[in-house]
All heavy atoms as TSV, in Angstrom:
chain	resi	resn	atom	element	x	y	z
A	1	MET	N	N	2.820	145.687	92.496
A	1	MET	CA	C	3.013	145.443	91.066
A	1	MET	C	C	1.674	145.147	90.432
A	1	MET	O	O	0.873	144.414	90.974
A	1	MET	CB	C	3.976	144.280	90.894
A	1	MET	CG	C	3.989	143.634	89.555
A	1	MET	SD	S	5.492	143.997	88.702
A	1	MET	CE	C	4.991	143.862	87.040
A	2	ASP	N	N	1.468	145.707	89.312
A	2	ASP	CA	C	0.252	145.485	88.543
A	2	ASP	C	C	0.290	144.076	87.956
A	2	ASP	O	O	1.163	143.743	87.166
A	2	ASP	CB	C	0.157	146.538	87.445
A	2	ASP	CG	C	-1.120	146.458	86.638
A	2	ASP	OD1	O	-1.761	145.395	86.619
A	2	ASP	OD2	O	-1.473	147.467	86.024
A	3	LYS	N	N	-0.661	143.244	88.350
A	3	LYS	CA	C	-0.707	141.857	87.866
A	3	LYS	C	C	-0.902	141.800	86.350
A	3	LYS	O	O	-0.454	140.874	85.705
A	3	LYS	CB	C	-1.833	141.082	88.560
A	3	LYS	CG	C	-1.599	140.867	90.032
A	3	LYS	CD	C	-0.590	139.789	90.272
A	3	LYS	CE	C	-0.486	139.509	91.762
A	3	LYS	NZ	N	0.473	138.477	92.053
A	4	LEU	N	N	-1.557	142.813	85.782
A	4	LEU	CA	C	-1.764	142.824	84.335
A	4	LEU	C	C	-0.447	143.024	83.588
A	4	LEU	O	O	-0.245	142.462	82.516
A	4	LEU	CB	C	-2.781	143.888	83.935
A	4	LEU	CG	C	-4.214	143.608	84.376
A	4	LEU	CD1	C	-5.126	144.769	84.010
A	4	LEU	CD2	C	-4.725	142.319	83.779
A	5	ILE	N	N	0.455	143.825	84.156
A	5	ILE	CA	C	1.775	144.007	83.540
A	5	ILE	C	C	2.497	142.663	83.515
A	5	ILE	O	O	3.050	142.264	82.495
A	5	ILE	CB	C	2.607	145.072	84.290
A	5	ILE	CG1	C	1.979	146.449	84.101
A	5	ILE	CG2	C	4.058	145.063	83.812
A	5	ILE	CD1	C	2.633	147.547	84.915
A	6	SER	N	N	2.466	141.971	84.630
A	6	SER	CA	C	3.108	140.655	84.713
A	6	SER	C	C	2.521	139.703	83.686
A	6	SER	O	O	3.250	139.001	82.983
A	6	SER	CB	C	2.914	140.060	86.108
A	6	SER	OG	O	3.498	140.873	87.081
A	7	LYS	N	N	1.204	139.692	83.594
A	7	LYS	CA	C	0.519	138.796	82.658
A	7	LYS	C	C	0.867	139.135	81.212
A	7	LYS	O	O	1.179	138.240	80.418
A	7	LYS	CB	C	-0.990	138.898	82.870
A	7	LYS	CG	C	-1.793	137.984	81.995
A	7	LYS	CD	C	-3.280	138.121	82.274
A	7	LYS	CE	C	-4.084	137.239	81.349
A	7	LYS	NZ	N	-5.527	137.361	81.602
A	8	ARG	N	N	0.841	140.423	80.866
A	8	ARG	CA	C	1.155	140.816	79.486
A	8	ARG	C	C	2.611	140.525	79.149
A	8	ARG	O	O	2.923	140.113	78.029
A	8	ARG	CB	C	0.817	142.293	79.277
A	8	ARG	CG	C	-0.680	142.549	79.182
A	8	ARG	CD	C	-0.993	143.966	78.776
A	8	ARG	NE	N	-0.622	144.943	79.775
A	8	ARG	CZ	C	-1.445	145.439	80.702
A	8	ARG	NH1	N	-2.707	145.046	80.760
A	8	ARG	NH2	N	-1.023	146.347	81.558
A	9	LEU	N	N	3.511	140.733	80.098
A	9	LEU	CA	C	4.921	140.435	79.864
A	9	LEU	C	C	5.106	138.954	79.571
A	9	LEU	O	O	5.749	138.574	78.594
A	9	LEU	CB	C	5.751	140.851	81.082
A	9	LEU	CG	C	7.260	140.853	80.906
A	9	LEU	CD1	C	7.887	141.853	81.840
A	9	LEU	CD2	C	7.853	139.497	81.113
A	10	ARG	N	N	4.520	138.117	80.393
A	10	ARG	CA	C	4.637	136.665	80.195
A	10	ARG	C	C	4.021	136.261	78.854
A	10	ARG	O	O	4.611	135.481	78.101
A	10	ARG	CB	C	3.969	135.896	81.318
A	10	ARG	CG	C	4.078	134.374	81.144
A	10	ARG	CD	C	3.294	133.601	82.182
A	10	ARG	NE	N	3.764	133.831	83.523
A	10	ARG	CZ	C	4.691	133.100	84.143
A	10	ARG	NH1	N	5.232	132.074	83.522
A	10	ARG	NH2	N	5.048	133.369	85.366
A	11	GLN	N	N	2.846	136.791	78.538
A	11	GLN	CA	C	2.187	136.459	77.274
A	11	GLN	C	C	3.051	136.856	76.082
A	11	GLN	O	O	3.171	136.091	75.119
A	11	GLN	CB	C	0.826	137.152	77.173
A	11	GLN	CG	C	-0.222	136.555	78.069
A	11	GLN	CD	C	-1.515	137.356	78.068
A	11	GLN	OE1	O	-1.551	138.532	77.741
A	11	GLN	NE2	N	-2.601	136.695	78.448
A	12	ALA	N	N	3.655	138.030	76.143
A	12	ALA	CA	C	4.510	138.501	75.043
A	12	ALA	C	C	5.732	137.600	74.895
A	12	ALA	O	O	6.142	137.265	73.783
A	12	ALA	CB	C	4.932	139.946	75.279
A	13	ARG	N	N	6.304	137.172	76.018
A	13	ARG	CA	C	7.475	136.300	75.971
A	13	ARG	C	C	7.115	134.938	75.375
A	13	ARG	O	O	7.816	134.429	74.493
A	13	ARG	CB	C	8.066	136.107	77.380
A	13	ARG	CG	C	9.287	135.203	77.386
A	13	ARG	CD	C	9.821	134.964	78.778
A	13	ARG	NE	N	8.863	134.406	79.692
A	13	ARG	CZ	C	8.455	133.116	79.686
A	13	ARG	NH1	N	8.920	132.262	78.799
A	13	ARG	NH2	N	7.592	132.690	80.593
A	14	VAL	N	N	6.019	134.369	75.830
A	14	VAL	CA	C	5.590	133.063	75.323
A	14	VAL	C	C	5.254	133.162	73.837
A	14	VAL	O	O	5.642	132.293	73.047
A	14	VAL	CB	C	4.397	132.533	76.148
A	14	VAL	CG1	C	3.780	131.302	75.505
A	14	VAL	CG2	C	4.837	132.227	77.576
A	15	LYS	N	N	4.542	134.223	73.451
A	15	LYS	CA	C	4.181	134.406	72.042
A	15	LYS	C	C	5.427	134.513	71.166
A	15	LYS	O	O	5.450	134.026	70.039
A	15	LYS	CB	C	3.319	135.656	71.880
A	15	LYS	CG	C	2.802	135.854	70.486
A	15	LYS	CD	C	1.884	137.050	70.396
A	15	LYS	CE	C	1.373	137.220	68.978
A	15	LYS	NZ	N	0.490	138.386	68.859
A	16	ALA	N	N	6.474	135.132	71.702
A	16	ALA	CA	C	7.727	135.277	70.963
A	16	ALA	C	C	8.522	133.974	70.928
A	16	ALA	O	O	9.520	133.869	70.214
A	16	ALA	CB	C	8.572	136.391	71.577
A	17	GLY	N	N	8.097	132.994	71.732
A	17	GLY	CA	C	8.791	131.708	71.757
A	17	GLY	C	C	10.129	131.758	72.471
A	17	GLY	O	O	11.042	131.006	72.150
A	18	ILE	N	N	10.228	132.650	73.449
A	18	ILE	CA	C	11.487	132.828	74.184
A	18	ILE	C	C	11.328	132.301	75.607
A	18	ILE	O	O	10.365	132.628	76.294
A	18	ILE	CB	C	11.886	134.321	74.208
A	18	ILE	CG1	C	12.101	134.824	72.776
A	18	ILE	CG2	C	13.128	134.544	75.060
A	18	ILE	CD1	C	12.342	136.307	72.683
A	19	LYS	N	N	12.264	131.503	76.042
A	19	LYS	CA	C	12.241	130.973	77.406
A	19	LYS	C	C	12.708	132.053	78.391
A	19	LYS	O	O	13.425	132.970	78.021
A	19	LYS	CB	C	13.134	129.752	77.519
A	19	LYS	CG	C	12.652	128.601	76.648
A	19	LYS	CD	C	13.401	127.342	76.997
A	19	LYS	CE	C	12.929	126.175	76.186
A	19	LYS	NZ	N	11.588	125.728	76.487
A	20	GLN	N	N	12.291	131.905	79.640
A	20	GLN	CA	C	12.686	132.865	80.673
A	20	GLN	C	C	14.206	133.000	80.750
A	20	GLN	O	O	14.713	134.114	80.850
A	20	GLN	CB	C	12.150	132.450	82.051
A	20	GLN	CG	C	10.756	132.896	82.332
A	20	GLN	CD	C	10.342	132.618	83.769
A	20	GLN	OE1	O	10.976	131.848	84.487
A	20	GLN	NE2	N	9.264	133.254	84.179
A	21	LEU	N	N	14.913	131.903	80.710
A	21	LEU	CA	C	16.369	131.929	80.801
A	21	LEU	C	C	16.972	132.779	79.689
A	21	LEU	O	O	17.840	133.615	79.935
A	21	LEU	CB	C	16.940	130.506	80.759
A	21	LEU	CG	C	18.458	130.384	80.770
A	21	LEU	CD1	C	19.028	130.932	82.068
A	21	LEU	CD2	C	18.865	128.928	80.584
A	22	GLU	N	N	16.491	132.576	78.478
A	22	GLU	CA	C	17.001	133.315	77.325
A	22	GLU	C	C	16.718	134.815	77.451
A	22	GLU	O	O	17.602	135.646	77.226
A	22	GLU	CB	C	16.362	132.762	76.052
A	22	GLU	CG	C	16.855	133.398	74.782
A	22	GLU	CD	C	16.153	132.837	73.549
A	22	GLU	OE1	O	15.469	131.806	73.641
A	22	GLU	OE2	O	16.305	133.469	72.497
A	23	LEU	N	N	15.486	135.162	77.824
A	23	LEU	CA	C	15.136	136.575	77.971
A	23	LEU	C	C	15.941	137.214	79.101
A	23	LEU	O	O	16.455	138.329	78.950
A	23	LEU	CB	C	13.641	136.739	78.228
A	23	LEU	CG	C	13.156	138.178	78.417
A	23	LEU	CD1	C	13.501	139.052	77.211
A	23	LEU	CD2	C	11.663	138.212	78.714
A	24	ALA	N	N	16.063	136.517	80.204
A	24	ALA	CA	C	16.819	137.044	81.344
A	24	ALA	C	C	18.260	137.357	80.948
A	24	ALA	O	O	18.784	138.425	81.278
A	24	ALA	CB	C	16.784	136.059	82.509
A	25	LYS	N	N	18.902	136.440	80.229
A	25	LYS	CA	C	20.277	136.678	79.776
A	25	LYS	C	C	20.338	137.877	78.837
A	25	LYS	O	O	21.253	138.690	78.929
A	25	LYS	CB	C	20.833	135.436	79.074
A	25	LYS	CG	C	21.209	134.330	80.007
A	25	LYS	CD	C	21.804	133.161	79.244
A	25	LYS	CE	C	22.200	132.046	80.177
A	25	LYS	NZ	N	22.809	130.913	79.440
A	26	THR	N	N	19.370	137.976	77.942
A	26	THR	CA	C	19.346	139.065	76.964
A	26	THR	C	C	19.233	140.428	77.632
A	26	THR	O	O	19.890	141.381	77.211
A	26	THR	CB	C	18.180	138.872	75.969
A	26	THR	OG1	O	18.363	137.630	75.288
A	26	THR	CG2	C	18.111	139.999	74.956
A	27	ILE	N	N	18.415	140.519	78.678
A	27	ILE	CA	C	18.188	141.821	79.314
A	27	ILE	C	C	19.076	142.058	80.532
A	27	ILE	O	O	19.031	143.118	81.138
A	27	ILE	CB	C	16.703	142.020	79.666
A	27	ILE	CG1	C	16.209	140.986	80.672
A	27	ILE	CG2	C	15.854	142.021	78.413
A	27	ILE	CD1	C	14.792	141.211	81.162
A	28	GLY	N	N	19.892	141.061	80.880
A	28	GLY	CA	C	20.885	141.248	81.936
A	28	GLY	C	C	20.384	141.104	83.357
A	28	GLY	O	O	20.894	141.770	84.262
A	29	ILE	N	N	19.396	140.216	83.564
A	29	ILE	CA	C	18.940	139.936	84.926
A	29	ILE	C	C	18.941	138.427	85.122
A	29	ILE	O	O	19.082	137.665	84.172
A	29	ILE	CB	C	17.531	140.516	85.218
A	29	ILE	CG1	C	16.462	139.873	84.321
A	29	ILE	CG2	C	17.538	142.032	85.092
A	29	ILE	CD1	C	15.029	140.266	84.670
A	30	SER	N	N	18.759	137.991	86.355
A	30	SER	CA	C	18.725	136.557	86.620
A	30	SER	C	C	17.363	135.989	86.227
A	30	SER	O	O	16.348	136.686	86.279
A	30	SER	CB	C	18.987	136.276	88.104
A	30	SER	OG	O	17.863	136.650	88.879
A	31	PRO	N	N	17.344	134.714	85.848
A	31	PRO	CA	C	16.065	134.075	85.543
A	31	PRO	C	C	15.108	134.108	86.738
A	31	PRO	O	O	13.903	134.245	86.571
A	31	PRO	CB	C	16.447	132.643	85.184
A	31	PRO	CG	C	17.876	132.723	84.767
A	31	PRO	CD	C	18.474	133.835	85.581
A	32	ALA	N	N	15.665	133.997	87.937
A	32	ALA	CA	C	14.829	134.035	89.144
A	32	ALA	C	C	14.138	135.392	89.290
A	32	ALA	O	O	12.957	135.464	89.653
A	32	ALA	CB	C	15.671	133.732	90.379
A	33	TYR	N	N	14.869	136.464	88.993
A	33	TYR	CA	C	14.286	137.803	89.097
A	33	TYR	C	C	13.206	137.989	88.041
A	33	TYR	O	O	12.140	138.540	88.332
A	33	TYR	CB	C	15.368	138.876	88.971
A	33	TYR	CG	C	14.874	140.254	89.306
A	33	TYR	CD1	C	14.515	140.575	90.607
A	33	TYR	CD2	C	14.753	141.233	88.327
A	33	TYR	CE1	C	14.044	141.829	90.923
A	33	TYR	CE2	C	14.286	142.491	88.631
A	33	TYR	CZ	C	13.933	142.796	89.935
A	33	TYR	OH	O	13.459	144.039	90.255
A	34	LEU	N	N	13.446	137.507	86.826
A	34	LEU	CA	C	12.435	137.591	85.776
A	34	LEU	C	C	11.189	136.812	86.187
A	34	LEU	O	O	10.065	137.268	85.991
A	34	LEU	CB	C	12.977	137.065	84.445
A	34	LEU	CG	C	11.982	137.067	83.281
A	34	LEU	CD1	C	11.436	138.465	83.003
A	34	LEU	CD2	C	12.639	136.491	82.031
A	35	ASN	N	N	11.390	135.663	86.794
A	35	ASN	CA	C	10.264	134.870	87.268
A	35	ASN	C	C	9.453	135.642	88.312
A	35	ASN	O	O	8.219	135.620	88.284
A	35	ASN	CB	C	10.765	133.543	87.840
A	35	ASN	CG	C	9.626	132.628	88.223
A	35	ASN	OD1	O	9.077	132.738	89.312
A	35	ASN	ND2	N	9.270	131.734	87.325
A	36	LEU	N	N	10.130	136.328	89.215
A	36	LEU	CA	C	9.431	137.131	90.223
A	36	LEU	C	C	8.620	138.244	89.572
A	36	LEU	O	O	7.491	138.526	89.989
A	36	LEU	CB	C	10.427	137.722	91.227
A	36	LEU	CG	C	11.085	136.735	92.183
A	36	LEU	CD1	C	12.188	137.420	92.983
A	36	LEU	CD2	C	10.051	136.118	93.111
A	37	ILE	N	N	9.174	138.865	88.544
A	37	ILE	CA	C	8.453	139.918	87.821
A	37	ILE	C	C	7.224	139.327	87.139
A	37	ILE	O	O	6.110	139.860	87.263
A	37	ILE	CB	C	9.365	140.608	86.788
A	37	ILE	CG1	C	10.465	141.402	87.488
A	37	ILE	CG2	C	8.551	141.527	85.876
A	37	ILE	CD1	C	11.561	141.914	86.565
A	38	GLU	N	N	7.410	138.229	86.428
A	38	GLU	CA	C	6.302	137.613	85.695
A	38	GLU	C	C	5.208	137.092	86.612
A	38	GLU	O	O	4.066	136.959	86.193
A	38	GLU	CB	C	6.806	136.480	84.805
A	38	GLU	CG	C	7.514	136.949	83.569
A	38	GLU	CD	C	7.754	135.835	82.566
A	38	GLU	OE1	O	7.426	134.662	82.853
A	38	GLU	OE2	O	8.273	136.154	81.485
A	39	ASN	N	N	5.545	136.787	87.836
A	39	ASN	CA	C	4.546	136.296	88.785
A	39	ASN	C	C	4.007	137.390	89.695
A	39	ASN	O	O	3.263	137.115	90.632
A	39	ASN	CB	C	5.114	135.131	89.597
A	39	ASN	CG	C	5.201	133.878	88.753
A	39	ASN	OD1	O	4.180	133.364	88.323
A	39	ASN	ND2	N	6.400	133.417	88.485
A	40	GLY	N	N	4.388	138.638	89.407
A	40	GLY	CA	C	3.837	139.774	90.136
A	40	GLY	C	C	4.405	140.004	91.519
A	40	GLY	O	O	3.821	140.732	92.319
A	41	HIS	N	N	5.561	139.410	91.795
A	41	HIS	CA	C	6.174	139.582	93.113
A	41	HIS	C	C	7.208	140.701	93.157
A	41	HIS	O	O	7.649	141.095	94.238
A	41	HIS	CB	C	6.819	138.270	93.570
A	41	HIS	CG	C	5.838	137.148	93.687
A	41	HIS	ND1	N	4.837	137.119	94.642
A	41	HIS	CD2	C	5.679	136.023	92.950
A	41	HIS	CE1	C	4.123	136.018	94.493
A	41	HIS	NE2	N	4.614	135.333	93.468
A	42	ARG	N	N	7.605	141.188	91.996
A	42	ARG	CA	C	8.545	142.308	91.885
A	42	ARG	C	C	8.052	143.250	90.798
A	42	ARG	O	O	7.483	142.819	89.796
A	42	ARG	CB	C	9.955	141.834	91.509
A	42	ARG	CG	C	10.647	141.056	92.584
A	42	ARG	CD	C	11.101	141.980	93.727
A	42	ARG	NE	N	11.826	141.265	94.734
A	42	ARG	CZ	C	11.300	140.830	95.882
A	42	ARG	NH1	N	10.041	141.022	96.151
A	42	ARG	NH2	N	12.049	140.200	96.751
A	43	SER	N	N	8.305	144.522	91.000
A	43	SER	CA	C	7.941	145.524	90.004
A	43	SER	C	C	9.012	145.594	88.924
A	43	SER	O	O	10.149	145.183	89.132
A	43	SER	CB	C	7.823	146.901	90.665
A	43	SER	OG	O	6.782	146.897	91.601
A	44	ILE	N	N	8.622	146.155	87.801
A	44	ILE	CA	C	9.570	146.353	86.710
A	44	ILE	C	C	9.721	147.857	86.490
A	44	ILE	O	O	8.727	148.570	86.368
A	44	ILE	CB	C	9.116	145.612	85.433
A	44	ILE	CG1	C	10.187	145.698	84.345
A	44	ILE	CG2	C	7.774	146.108	84.942
A	44	ILE	CD1	C	9.945	144.770	83.162
A	45	ASN	N	N	10.962	148.332	86.482
A	45	ASN	CA	C	11.171	149.764	86.257
A	45	ASN	C	C	11.146	150.060	84.761
A	45	ASN	O	O	11.175	149.160	83.929
A	45	ASN	CB	C	12.468	150.253	86.925
A	45	ASN	CG	C	13.710	149.616	86.348
A	45	ASN	OD1	O	13.815	149.401	85.142
A	45	ASN	ND2	N	14.675	149.326	87.211
A	46	ASP	N	N	11.076	151.341	84.434
A	46	ASP	CA	C	10.940	151.734	83.027
A	46	ASP	C	C	12.132	151.309	82.179
A	46	ASP	O	O	11.961	150.899	81.029
A	46	ASP	CB	C	10.724	153.245	82.915
A	46	ASP	CG	C	9.345	153.662	83.397
A	46	ASP	OD1	O	8.430	152.809	83.438
A	46	ASP	OD2	O	9.168	154.850	83.723
A	47	GLU	N	N	13.333	151.383	82.727
A	47	GLU	CA	C	14.530	150.986	81.977
A	47	GLU	C	C	14.476	149.501	81.615
A	47	GLU	O	O	14.732	149.111	80.475
A	47	GLU	CB	C	15.781	151.283	82.793
A	47	GLU	CG	C	17.070	150.922	82.092
A	47	GLU	CD	C	18.304	151.171	82.953
A	47	GLU	OE1	O	18.227	151.913	83.945
A	47	GLU	OE2	O	19.351	150.607	82.609
A	48	LEU	N	N	14.120	148.683	82.576
A	48	LEU	CA	C	14.028	147.244	82.337
A	48	LEU	C	C	12.857	146.928	81.401
A	48	LEU	O	O	12.969	146.062	80.536
A	48	LEU	CB	C	13.885	146.484	83.661
A	48	LEU	CG	C	13.998	144.977	83.603
A	48	LEU	CD1	C	15.290	144.534	82.931
A	48	LEU	CD2	C	13.903	144.393	84.998
A	49	LEU	N	N	11.775	147.661	81.551
A	49	LEU	CA	C	10.625	147.472	80.666
A	49	LEU	C	C	11.009	147.734	79.208
A	49	LEU	O	O	10.611	146.990	78.308
A	49	LEU	CB	C	9.476	148.391	81.088
A	49	LEU	CG	C	8.222	148.334	80.226
A	49	LEU	CD1	C	7.601	146.951	80.246
A	49	LEU	CD2	C	7.223	149.377	80.680
A	50	LEU	N	N	11.812	148.759	78.985
A	50	LEU	CA	C	12.270	149.045	77.618
A	50	LEU	C	C	13.145	147.920	77.078
A	50	LEU	O	O	13.027	147.534	75.911
A	50	LEU	CB	C	13.016	150.371	77.569
A	50	LEU	CG	C	12.155	151.626	77.670
A	50	LEU	CD1	C	13.026	152.876	77.767
A	50	LEU	CD2	C	11.203	151.724	76.488
A	51	LYS	N	N	14.024	147.384	77.916
A	51	LYS	CA	C	14.873	146.268	77.489
A	51	LYS	C	C	14.024	145.057	77.120
A	51	LYS	O	O	14.271	144.400	76.106
A	51	LYS	CB	C	15.855	145.882	78.593
A	51	LYS	CG	C	16.977	146.862	78.803
A	51	LYS	CD	C	17.897	146.374	79.908
A	51	LYS	CE	C	19.031	147.327	80.165
A	51	LYS	NZ	N	19.923	146.832	81.232
A	52	VAL	N	N	13.025	144.777	77.948
A	52	VAL	CA	C	12.148	143.641	77.698
A	52	VAL	C	C	11.375	143.843	76.404
A	52	VAL	O	O	11.300	142.943	75.562
A	52	VAL	CB	C	11.166	143.425	78.878
A	52	VAL	CG1	C	10.068	142.440	78.504
A	52	VAL	CG2	C	11.907	142.947	80.105
A	53	SER	N	N	10.808	145.021	76.249
A	53	SER	CA	C	9.992	145.269	75.053
A	53	SER	C	C	10.826	145.177	73.779
A	53	SER	O	O	10.375	144.630	72.775
A	53	SER	CB	C	9.279	146.620	75.143
A	53	SER	OG	O	10.185	147.689	75.137
A	54	ARG	N	N	12.054	145.665	73.823
A	54	ARG	CA	C	12.939	145.549	72.656
A	54	ARG	C	C	13.291	144.092	72.378
A	54	ARG	O	O	13.291	143.648	71.231
A	54	ARG	CB	C	14.205	146.364	72.870
A	54	ARG	CG	C	13.967	147.851	72.776
A	54	ARG	CD	C	15.246	148.636	72.971
A	54	ARG	NE	N	14.954	150.052	73.038
A	54	ARG	CZ	C	15.474	150.888	73.921
A	54	ARG	NH1	N	16.351	150.464	74.804
A	54	ARG	NH2	N	15.146	152.161	73.912
A	55	ALA	N	N	13.600	143.354	73.425
A	55	ALA	CA	C	13.973	141.949	73.252
A	55	ALA	C	C	12.813	141.117	72.705
A	55	ALA	O	O	13.031	140.159	71.965
A	55	ALA	CB	C	14.448	141.363	74.587
A	56	LEU	N	N	11.575	141.512	73.047
A	56	LEU	CA	C	10.403	140.765	72.605
A	56	LEU	C	C	9.750	141.380	71.371
A	56	LEU	O	O	8.757	140.848	70.872
A	56	LEU	CB	C	9.375	140.685	73.738
A	56	LEU	CG	C	9.817	139.958	75.007
A	56	LEU	CD1	C	8.734	140.042	76.065
A	56	LEU	CD2	C	10.179	138.513	74.705
A	57	SER	N	N	10.291	142.505	70.916
A	57	SER	CA	C	9.736	143.215	69.758
A	57	SER	C	C	8.262	143.590	69.952
A	57	SER	O	O	7.431	143.386	69.075
A	57	SER	CB	C	9.895	142.387	68.475
A	57	SER	OG	O	11.257	142.162	68.213
A	58	VAL	N	N	7.970	144.106	71.143
A	58	VAL	CA	C	6.625	144.605	71.432
A	58	VAL	C	C	6.740	146.027	71.962
A	58	VAL	O	O	7.794	146.435	72.466
A	58	VAL	CB	C	5.859	143.734	72.441
A	58	VAL	CG1	C	5.643	142.335	71.921
A	58	VAL	CG2	C	6.559	143.686	73.787
A	59	ASP	N	N	5.659	146.756	71.877
A	59	ASP	CA	C	5.621	148.126	72.364
A	59	ASP	C	C	5.583	148.103	73.887
A	59	ASP	O	O	4.791	147.381	74.490
A	59	ASP	CB	C	4.373	148.817	71.814
A	59	ASP	CG	C	4.356	150.313	72.049
A	59	ASP	OD1	O	5.147	150.808	72.884
A	59	ASP	OD2	O	3.547	150.978	71.402
A	60	ALA	N	N	6.431	148.899	74.523
A	60	ALA	CA	C	6.456	148.976	75.979
A	60	ALA	C	C	5.104	149.425	76.523
A	60	ALA	O	O	4.692	148.988	77.603
A	60	ALA	CB	C	7.557	149.919	76.443
A	61	ALA	N	N	4.402	150.273	75.783
A	61	ALA	CA	C	3.084	150.745	76.225
A	61	ALA	C	C	2.093	149.582	76.329
A	61	ALA	O	O	1.220	149.584	77.197
A	61	ALA	CB	C	2.559	151.812	75.270
A	62	TYR	N	N	2.224	148.604	75.445
A	62	TYR	CA	C	1.347	147.440	75.525
A	62	TYR	C	C	1.566	146.698	76.841
A	62	TYR	O	O	0.613	146.351	77.548
A	62	TYR	CB	C	1.557	146.468	74.361
A	62	TYR	CG	C	0.891	145.142	74.627
A	62	TYR	CD1	C	-0.490	145.031	74.555
A	62	TYR	CD2	C	1.637	144.049	75.025
A	62	TYR	CE1	C	-1.116	143.826	74.863
A	62	TYR	CE2	C	1.021	142.843	75.336
A	62	TYR	CZ	C	-0.354	142.742	75.252
A	62	TYR	OH	O	-0.969	141.565	75.583
A	63	ILE	N	N	2.820	146.450	77.182
A	63	ILE	CA	C	3.114	145.714	78.409
A	63	ILE	C	C	2.671	146.525	79.629
A	63	ILE	O	O	2.041	145.995	80.542
A	63	ILE	CB	C	4.612	145.366	78.515
A	63	ILE	CG1	C	4.990	144.383	77.406
A	63	ILE	CG2	C	4.927	144.750	79.885
A	63	ILE	CD1	C	6.474	144.081	77.320
A	64	LYS	N	N	2.946	147.810	79.619
A	64	LYS	CA	C	2.653	148.637	80.783
A	64	LYS	C	C	1.161	148.972	80.930
A	64	LYS	O	O	0.639	148.958	82.023
A	64	LYS	CB	C	3.472	149.919	80.723
A	64	LYS	CG	C	3.480	150.699	82.017
A	64	LYS	CD	C	4.520	151.778	81.993
A	64	LYS	CE	C	4.617	152.446	83.358
A	64	LYS	NZ	N	5.681	153.437	83.394
A	65	GLN	N	N	0.507	149.279	79.797
A	65	GLN	CA	C	-0.862	149.788	79.890
A	65	GLN	C	C	-1.870	148.989	79.090
A	65	GLN	O	O	-3.055	149.289	79.122
A	65	GLN	CB	C	-0.882	151.242	79.405
A	65	GLN	CG	C	0.038	152.115	80.215
A	65	GLN	CD	C	0.339	153.442	79.535
A	65	GLN	OE1	O	0.095	153.631	78.356
A	65	GLN	NE2	N	0.892	154.360	80.293
A	66	GLY	N	N	-1.423	148.035	78.322
A	66	GLY	CA	C	-2.337	147.256	77.510
A	66	GLY	C	C	-2.673	147.922	76.197
A	66	GLY	O	O	-3.512	147.460	75.451
A	67	ALA	N	N	-1.992	149.043	75.890
A	67	ALA	CA	C	-2.227	149.750	74.624
A	67	ALA	C	C	-1.632	148.932	73.496
A	67	ALA	O	O	-0.602	148.304	73.647
A	67	ALA	CB	C	-1.592	151.137	74.676
A	68	SER	N	N	-2.291	148.981	72.351
A	68	SER	CA	C	-1.755	148.215	71.226
A	68	SER	C	C	-1.098	149.085	70.186
A	68	SER	O	O	-1.119	150.241	70.178
A	68	SER	CB	C	-2.828	147.385	70.563
A	68	SER	OG	O	-4.029	148.059	70.442
């Protein structure tokens, strides 16, 4: 897993003021799994990345590649 993806995902979530529990419920995964993704221990697939980006109102390309 790309550590930068994990870092950008966490930064976007914190900036949005959303707790891990809330985001996990919104996108349909467990908080523990979201924590593993944010800490770089699990990869995020494109489908889940789209759910996350929509829930956080950020571009998926930013999270995946750092594009703004």
